[in-house]
N, C-alpha and C positions, 0 to 999 in steps of 0.2 A: 644553677645550670652553667656548664663550662662555656667560656667565651668562644663564639664562633660556631657552636654546635646548633643543630636543628632542634627546636623545642618539640617535646613529645607531649602526648596526652597526660602522662604522669606529671610533667612539669606544670601543666595547666591545673591539674587537680590539686597539686601542692600549693600553688599560688592562690587558688580559690579557697583552700582549706576544706576540700571535700574528698570523697573517695573517688577512685578511678572510674567506677561504674556510674556514680552520680555525674561526674564530669562528662562522660560519654553520653548519658541520657540527656543532659542539659544541652549539649551541642547538637544532638540529633532531633531536638524538639519533642522528645518522648514525654508521655504523661508521667505524673508522679513526682515532678520536681517543682518545688516552691518557686514562685516568681522571683523572690529576692535571691535565692540560690542560683537560679538560671542566669540572672543578671550579673551576679558575681563571677560565674564561670565564663560568660561571654566577655566580660571586661578583662579577665585574666588572659583569655585567648587572644584578645585584641592587643593587649600590652606586650605579649610574647611573640606576636606575629605567627601564631600557631596555624598550621595547615593540617587538617585531619587526613589521616590515611584511611583507605577503605577498611583495613583490618580494625583500626581503632573504633570506627563507627559501628562495628558489629557488637561491641562489648555491652553487657548488661541488657540484652534484648533490644538493642538499637534497631531502628527501622532498616528495611532493605535499602541498599544504596547502589547496587550494581545490577544492571539489567542487560541481558543479552538480546541484541536486536538482530534477528535472523532474516537476511534479505537474499533472495535468489539472484537479483540483478542490481547492480549499482550504477549502471550507465544509462538507465532509462528514466525519463522524467517522472513517471508514476511513482517509482520507488523513492526517488530523491525527494519528491513532494511529501510522500507519506512519512519518510524519516524525519523531514523537517518539522512536520506537525507533532510527531512523537517527541522529538528532542525539545521542542519549545515548552511542552508541558512538564516533562520530567526534569528539565534543567531548573525550572522554578521550584521544584521539590527537592533540589540538591541531590539528584540521583545521577549516577554515572552510567553512560551507555558504552557497551562493548559491541562493536559491529562485527558480525560474522557473515561473510559473503559465501553463500552455498550455491554456486552456479553449477548444478548437475549432481547426479547420484554420488559420485566419488567425494565431492566436497561435503555433501550432506552426511555421508557415512563417517567421514573424518570428524565432522563437528559433533555428531551424536555419539561417537565412540569416546572422544577425548573429554568433552565438556563434563559429563557426570563424574569422571575420575578426578578432574581438577577442582570441581565444585567452586568455580570462580564467580558465579553470579547468584543472585537471590530471586530472579524472575526472568521470564523469557517472553518476548513479543515476536511472534512469527508474522512476517509481512508477506501476504499473498503466497504462503508457503504450504503446499499440500503435505500433510503429515499422515503416513499410513500406520497400520496397527503396530508394526515392529518399531517404528520410530517413536510412537507414543510410549511404548514400554521403556525405551531409552530415556525419554524425557522424564518419565515417572521416577527414574532413579535419582534425579536431581532433588525431588521433593520440594519443588518450588512452583509458584503460580505461573501458568502459561496463558497468554492472551493472544488471540489471532486478530490481525488487522487486514482488511482488504480481501477477505475470502478464506475459507478453510475447508478441511475435510474431516477434522476431528471435532469432538464436542467440547471445545474450549470456550470460555467467555469470548465474545467476538464482536467486531464492528465491520460492517460491509455494506455494499449496495445490493439491490436486486438486479443482477445482470440481465435477466430476461426482461424485466420491466424497462430497464434502460434501453435495451435493444428494441423493444416494442415502441418506445417513444421515437426512436430514430426512424425505424421502418414505417411506422404509421404516419409520420410527417411526410414521407415521400408518397405514400399511398394517398393521403389527403390532397396532395398537390396534383394527383392524377396519374402518377407513375404506376406502371404495371410490370414493366420489364426491368426488374431491379437486380443488379448483381450484388454479390457479397464477397468481401475479402476478409477472411476469418483468421484471427491470430490464435495460434496454439503453442503450447509448450511441448517440444518434441519428447521430453522426458515424461510429461503428464498430459497426454492428448485429451483426457476426459476432465481436466481441471475445470471446475465450475465456471470460471470467467469465460472460457471459450464456449462451452456447451450451452450456457444460458443465453448468450448473444446469438449463437447460431439457431437455437431453438426459437428465439424471438422472430427471426427472419421467416422461418417455416410457418410459425403460427400466425403471424400477421398476414402473410400472403394467403394462407388457407382461409382465414376468417374473412378476407376480402374477396374470396372466390377466384383467386389467381393461382394457377398451377406453378409450383416451384420448379424452376429449370436448373438442374444440377450443373449444366454446362456453364452457368453464370457464377459458379462458386469456386473459389480457390482457398485452400487451407495452407497457411504459411506460418512461419515463426513471427514474433513481434518485431520485425525489422523492416524499416521503410524501403530499403532497396529491393527486398523481396516483394513488397507490395507493388512497386513499379513493374517488376517482371510479371507479377500475377495479373495486373491490369492489361499489360500487353498481350498476355496469353488469352485472356477473355475476349479481347477485341479481335485478335487474330483468329481465334476459334469461330467467332461469329462470321467473319469474312469467309473463312474456308467452308463453312456450312451453308453459306448464302443466306444467313439469318440477319435480321436487324440487330444492331448493337444495343446494349442496354441504354435506357434513358436516365438511369440513376444508379449510384453505387452506395452501398452501406458498408463502411469499414469499421472493424471492431475497435479501432482506436484512432485518435487524431494523427498519430505518427504514421500509421498505415495509410490514412487518407492523404497525407502529404505525398507519399510515394506514388499512390494511384493518380494523384493530381499531376505529378511530374510526367507520368506516362501519357496521360490524356493530352496535356498541353504540347508535348513534343510531337504529337501526331497532327497538330494544327487544329485540334478540336477546342471548343470553348466551354468554359464552366460559368454559369449553369445552362447556357443556351443549348448546347449539344448533350451534355451529361451533367446531371446534378450529383453532388457528393455530400455525404454526412458521416461524421465520426462519433466517437465517444471519448470524453475526457474533459474538454475545454482547456486544453494545453494553452499556456500563455501566447504561443505563436499563432494560435488559431484566430485570435481577434485581429491580428495584423494581416492575415491572408483571407479573412472573411469566410472562414469555414463554419458552416452550420454543424453543431455538435450537441452532445448531451453532457452537461456539467455534472460530474460525480463527486465534487467537493472532497478531493483527495486529502488535502491538508487537514480538513475537519475530521475525516475518518481517522487520521493519525492522532489528532488531539483527543478525540473521544476514546480511542483505544488506550492511550496513555492514562487518561483520567480513570478509565475502567480499571486499569491495573492498580492505580493508586488507591481507589476506593476499595477494591478487593483486598489489597494488602492491609489496609487500615481496618478492615472488618465493617466497612460501611455498606449499606444496602446498594446493590448495583444490578442492573439488568444483565441477564446472561447474553442476550443478543440485541444489538442495536442496528437497525437498517436505516442507512442514511438516504434521504430522498435525492433523486436525480431530476434535472430540469433541462428541457430542450432549449437551446440557445440558437435562435434562427438568424442566419446571416445570409450573405449574397451567394453562397455556393449552391443553393437549392432554389428551384423555381419550377413552375408547371412545365411539363414536356412540350417541346415545340412540334412534335409529330405524333 
C-alpha cells in the first residue's frame, strides 16, 4: 500500500490472505467465516487502521448497514427521544443512520421520489409518519424492510402505544378525582388531521365521559397543532368562552401532550388561577420537564418504543422470529397538578 494512502478493503484482504468477499463478511460479522479467519481479518484491519465504507460493507451479501430514519419533526421532544432510542440500538449493531426530515407534504414527496432512485439505504424506520397508499408504492420500489415506530397507517412491522388507552388513563384519573367539567386541548397534524395519535386520544375523552354518564361539551374542546404557544391561546379561548356564555369554567384539563399542558398551564397561571386548586391538568408523555413542574401525566416510554423498533428491524433483517406489532404499555404518573375539584 502506498505511503500516506487510505487503506482499502482490498488491502485488508491481501494482508489477511483471504478473498475480498471473505474479508467483507468477516468485518460484517456474517455467517460462514471460520473463527480463525475472522480473527486474522480483524487483526489485519486493526494493523492497517482500516475504516470500512458503506459500499464495502455490502459486498458478498453483507448485512444491511444504512437505515433511513424518516422523521416529520426534529424540534419536538417526542421525536428526539424516539430517535435516541433507535440510534442507541442500531449503533451497537454498527448500522449507520441517515436522517430524513419530512415536515409536510412537499418534503415527503421529495423524499419518496428521490430515495428509490438513489437506493442509498437498506431499511427504513418511519417515526410517527403516516404513509398512504401512494407512498407505500414508492417505498416498495426500494425493496427494503420498513418498520414503523410510534404509530402508523400502513401494515408494516411496528411498535406503538394504544393512544386511546393512554387517553383513557388520563381522563379516568380526572373522573376518579370527581371532575365532571373536563376540557380537552387536542393536538393534531394539520396535514393529517385523522392521524391515529390525535383521534385515539380525542376518542378517549369522549368515551370516558360517556361511560361516566357525563355529557361531552364541545365548547370545552380546542383542536390545535402540537405547539405549546397554541395551547396557551386555546386555554384562554376556553376560559373566555365560558365567561362569555355565563358558564362555570372547567375544573380540569386533559392535554394531548405534556408540551400542550405546559402552554395551558401558562395561560391558567397568568389569569391568577391556581393549579390544582382551581383547575387540574394532566398530559401524556412524561417529558423530563414534567417532574420539575409536578405535572400529572401518562408515561408512554418513548425511548423504549424506539429501542424496540430498532430491535424489531434487526431481528427482521436477520430472519429471526419477530412480532409484527408491539404495543408498549403506558402508566399514569400522578403528581401535584391534579386534585379533587374544590367546587
